[in-house]
C-alpha positions as CSV (number, residue, x, y, z in Angstrom):
1,M,92.7,69.1,119.9
2,D,94.4,66.5,122.1
3,S,95.1,68.1,125.5
4,I,97.3,65.2,126.6
5,L,99.4,65.6,123.6
6,L,99.8,69.4,124.1
7,L,100.8,68.8,127.7
8,K,103.4,66.4,126.6
9,A,104.6,68.9,124.0
10,L,104.8,71.6,126.9
11,V,106.9,69.3,129.0
12,M,109.2,68.4,126.2
13,G,109.7,72.1,125.2
14,V,110.5,73.1,128.8
15,I,113.0,70.2,129.1
16,E,114.7,71.2,125.9
17,G,114.9,74.9,127.0
18,L,116.3,74.3,130.4
19,T,118.8,71.7,129.3
20,E,120.0,72.9,125.9
21,F,122.8,75.2,127.3
22,L,123.6,73.4,130.5
23,P,126.3,70.7,130.6
24,V,123.6,67.9,131.2
25,S,122.6,66.9,127.6
26,S,119.3,68.2,126.2
27,T,119.2,65.3,123.6
28,G,119.6,62.8,126.4
29,H,116.9,64.2,128.5
30,L,114.5,64.4,125.5
31,I,115.1,60.8,124.7
32,I,114.4,59.7,128.2
33,A,111.2,62.0,128.5
34,G,110.0,61.0,125.1
35,S,110.3,57.3,125.9
36,L,108.7,57.6,129.2
37,M,105.8,59.6,128.0
38,D,105.4,57.6,124.9
39,F,105.4,61.0,122.9
40,W,104.6,60.2,119.2
41,E,106.6,57.5,117.2
42,K,110.3,57.9,117.2
43,D,110.8,59.5,113.7
44,K,107.9,62.1,114.2
45,R,109.3,62.8,117.8
46,E,112.7,63.5,116.4
47,V,111.2,66.2,113.9
48,F,109.4,67.8,116.9
49,E,112.7,67.8,118.8
50,I,114.3,69.7,115.9
51,S,111.7,72.4,116.1
52,I,112.1,73.0,119.9
53,Q,115.9,72.9,119.6
54,L,115.7,75.7,117.0
55,A,113.5,77.6,119.6
56,A,116.2,77.4,122.2
57,I,118.7,78.8,119.7
58,F,116.5,81.7,118.9
59,A,116.5,82.4,122.7
60,V,120.3,82.7,122.6
61,C,120.1,85.0,119.5
62,W,117.7,87.2,121.3
63,E,119.8,87.4,124.4
64,Y,122.9,88.3,122.3
65,R,121.1,90.2,119.7
66,A,123.1,93.4,120.3
67,R,126.6,91.4,119.7
68,L,125.2,89.6,116.8
69,I,124.0,93.0,115.1
70,T,127.4,94.6,115.8
71,V,129.2,91.5,114.2
72,I,127.0,91.6,111.2
73,Q,127.5,95.4,110.7
74,G,131.3,95.1,111.1
75,L,131.9,92.1,108.8
76,R,133.2,94.2,106.0
77,S,135.9,96.4,108.0
78,D,136.0,95.4,111.7
79,K,138.8,92.9,112.3
80,V,137.3,91.9,115.7
81,S,134.0,90.9,114.0
82,Q,135.8,89.1,111.2
83,G,137.9,87.2,113.6
84,F,134.7,86.3,115.7
85,V,133.0,84.8,112.6
86,L,136.2,83.0,111.5
87,N,136.5,81.4,114.9
88,L,132.8,80.3,114.8
89,M,133.3,78.8,111.3
90,V,136.4,76.9,112.3
91,A,134.8,75.5,115.5
92,F,131.6,74.5,113.5
93,L,133.4,72.4,110.7
94,P,134.6,69.4,112.7
95,A,131.2,68.4,114.0
96,A,129.5,69.4,110.8
97,I,131.8,67.0,108.8
98,I,131.6,64.1,111.2
99,G,127.8,64.6,111.7
100,A,127.0,64.6,108.0
101,T,128.9,61.3,107.7
102,A,128.1,59.5,110.8
103,I,124.8,60.7,112.3
104,S,122.6,58.0,110.9
105,T,124.8,55.3,112.4
106,I,125.0,57.2,115.8
107,K,121.2,57.5,115.9
108,H,120.7,53.9,115.0
109,Y,122.9,52.5,117.9
110,L,123.0,55.2,120.5
111,F,119.7,57.1,120.6
112,S,118.3,55.0,123.4
113,P,118.0,55.3,127.2
114,V,120.9,53.0,128.4
115,P,123.6,54.6,126.0
116,V,122.4,58.0,127.3
117,A,122.6,57.1,131.0
118,M,126.2,55.7,130.4
119,A,127.2,58.9,128.7
120,L,125.7,61.0,131.5
121,V,127.8,59.1,134.1
122,F,131.0,59.1,132.2
123,G,130.6,62.8,131.3
124,G,129.9,63.6,135.0
125,F,133.1,62.1,136.2
126,L,135.1,63.8,133.3
127,I,133.6,67.3,134.5
128,L,134.7,66.5,138.1
129,W,138.3,65.6,136.8
130,V,138.5,68.8,134.6
131,E,137.2,70.9,137.6
132,K,139.8,69.5,140.1
133,R,142.6,70.4,137.7
134,Q,144.5,73.7,138.3
135,H,143.2,76.0,135.7
136,T,145.8,78.2,133.7
137,I,143.6,80.8,132.1
138,R,145.0,82.3,128.8
139,V,141.8,83.7,127.4
140,Q,139.6,85.9,129.5
141,E,137.3,87.2,127.0
142,I,135.7,85.6,123.8
143,D,137.5,88.0,121.4
144,Q,140.9,86.8,122.5
145,L,140.4,83.4,121.1
146,T,142.8,82.3,118.5
147,V,141.8,80.1,115.5
148,M,143.5,77.2,117.1
149,D,141.6,77.7,120.3
150,A,138.2,77.7,118.3
151,F,139.5,74.6,116.3
152,K,140.1,72.7,119.7
153,V,136.8,73.6,121.2
154,G,135.2,72.6,117.7
155,C,136.8,69.1,118.0
156,M,135.4,68.8,121.5
157,Q,131.9,69.5,120.2
158,C,132.2,66.3,118.1
159,L,131.8,64.4,121.3
160,A,128.3,65.8,121.6
161,L,127.2,63.7,118.6
162,I,126.9,60.9,121.3
163,P,123.6,61.5,123.0
164,G,124.0,62.1,126.7
165,T,127.3,63.8,126.4
166,S,126.0,67.4,126.1
167,R,127.0,69.8,123.4
168,S,127.3,72.6,125.9
169,G,129.2,70.4,128.4
170,A,131.7,69.3,125.7
171,T,132.4,72.7,124.5
172,I,132.5,74.5,127.9
173,I,134.5,71.9,129.8
174,G,136.7,71.5,126.7
175,G,137.3,75.4,126.7
176,L,138.2,75.2,130.4
177,F,140.7,72.5,129.7
178,F,142.4,74.4,126.9
179,G,142.8,77.7,129.0
180,L,139.5,79.6,128.5
181,S,138.0,81.4,131.3
182,R,134.7,80.1,132.5
183,K,133.0,83.2,131.0
184,A,134.7,82.9,127.7
185,A,134.1,79.1,127.4
186,T,130.5,79.5,128.2
187,E,129.7,82.4,125.9
188,F,131.7,80.7,123.0
189,S,129.6,77.6,123.6
190,F,126.4,79.7,123.3
191,F,127.6,81.4,120.1
192,L,128.8,78.1,118.5
193,A,125.3,76.6,119.2
194,I,123.9,79.1,116.6
195,P,125.5,77.8,113.4
196,T,125.6,74.2,114.7
197,M,122.0,73.9,115.5
198,F,120.7,75.9,112.6
199,A,122.7,73.6,110.3
200,A,121.3,70.5,112.1
201,T,117.8,71.9,111.9
202,I,118.0,72.6,108.1
203,Y,119.5,69.2,107.4
204,D,117.0,67.2,109.6
205,S,114.1,69.2,108.4
206,Y,114.8,68.6,104.7
207,K,115.6,64.9,105.4
208,N,112.3,64.4,107.4
209,R,110.1,66.9,105.5
210,A,107.6,64.1,104.7
211,L,106.8,63.8,108.4
212,F,105.7,67.4,108.8
213,S,101.8,67.9,109.0
214,A,99.6,70.9,109.2
215,D,97.5,69.0,111.7
216,D,100.4,69.1,114.2
217,I,101.0,72.9,114.2
218,D,99.4,73.4,117.6
219,V,101.7,70.7,119.1
220,F,104.8,72.3,117.5
221,A,103.7,75.7,118.5
222,V,103.3,74.8,122.2
223,G,106.7,73.0,122.4
224,F,108.4,75.8,120.4
225,I,107.2,78.6,122.8
226,A,107.9,76.6,125.9
227,S,111.3,75.9,124.7
228,F,112.1,79.6,123.9
229,V,110.8,80.9,127.2
230,S,112.6,78.3,129.3
231,A,115.8,78.6,127.3
232,F,115.8,82.4,127.7
233,F,115.7,82.2,131.4
234,A,118.1,79.2,131.5
235,V,120.8,81.2,129.7
236,K,120.5,84.1,132.1
237,A,120.6,81.9,135.1
238,L,123.8,80.0,133.8
239,L,125.6,83.3,133.2
240,R,124.8,84.4,136.6
241,F,125.7,81.0,138.1
242,I,129.2,80.7,136.7
243,Q,130.2,84.1,138.1
244,R,130.4,82.4,141.6
245,H,130.3,78.6,141.0
246,D,132.0,75.9,139.0
247,F,130.3,73.0,137.1
248,T,130.7,70.4,139.9
249,L,126.9,70.6,140.7
250,F,126.0,69.6,137.1
251,A,128.7,66.8,137.2
252,W,127.0,65.2,140.3
253,Y,123.5,65.6,138.8
254,R,124.7,63.7,135.6
255,I,126.2,61.0,137.7
256,I,123.2,60.4,140.0
257,F,120.6,60.8,137.2
258,G,122.5,58.3,134.9
259,L,122.9,55.8,137.7
260,V,119.2,56.1,138.5
261,L,118.3,55.4,134.9
262,L,120.6,52.4,134.8
263,A,119.3,50.9,138.0
264,L,115.6,51.4,136.7
265,T,116.6,49.7,133.5
266,Y,118.4,46.7,134.9
267,T,115.9,46.0,137.8
268,G,113.1,46.1,135.2
269,L,111.1,48.8,137.1
270,V,111.0,50.8,133.9
271,S,110.4,49.4,130.5
272,W,111.6,51.8,127.9
273,E,110.0,52.4,124.4
């Protein structure tokens, strides 16, 4: 058992769990952390990242288990449950279609620290711009979303295919821009993560199935548990945070972090993988 490798897996899991549902880009942070720690070769690290992202989604499923059970039980007769599922399907499709056709090209050109840093900075300024706009709220609760609202948010999720953009950031800020309340935008982003990340996990796991090894079970287990636990607390913390605050803090974090990464790169102080 390699204790250093297990420690790296623990760090990666915590990073994933803390950032998956915050508008700061979990993928971007994992790329940076994996490069700095020299955590496995790139292909194998991506398989590991798939597993810890799935753990974060399980944390959301557990947090909203009562709502999910109610929806499943009401699918045959309850119009609210049927509308909820329809909205998720409509919002899921744009990113699913574009991701299936373009993800290989995106990974080849953009899954590296410099593009991530640039996306962090750009996304930070975009959040500041959206937060400074006057919000006209049309949708207070998630069940009030129309199919068109869901489609618009789904289109915004396509931006998250660019690492450093943030899936939650794109959907939450997009929801605010389209008239959703902060609570409705955040919760819909959480629920939309479930089909999106499950589909991505199944696709990537099948594509990279040859890279899975029984010898790595302990490493995957440590990362999975760390991601689940940290994501569970991050979701609860974000729901409390949005009751009194906007997303400006996250915007400035993105900008400062991105600029630091660019400065480290172009001064040669850090040599990325």
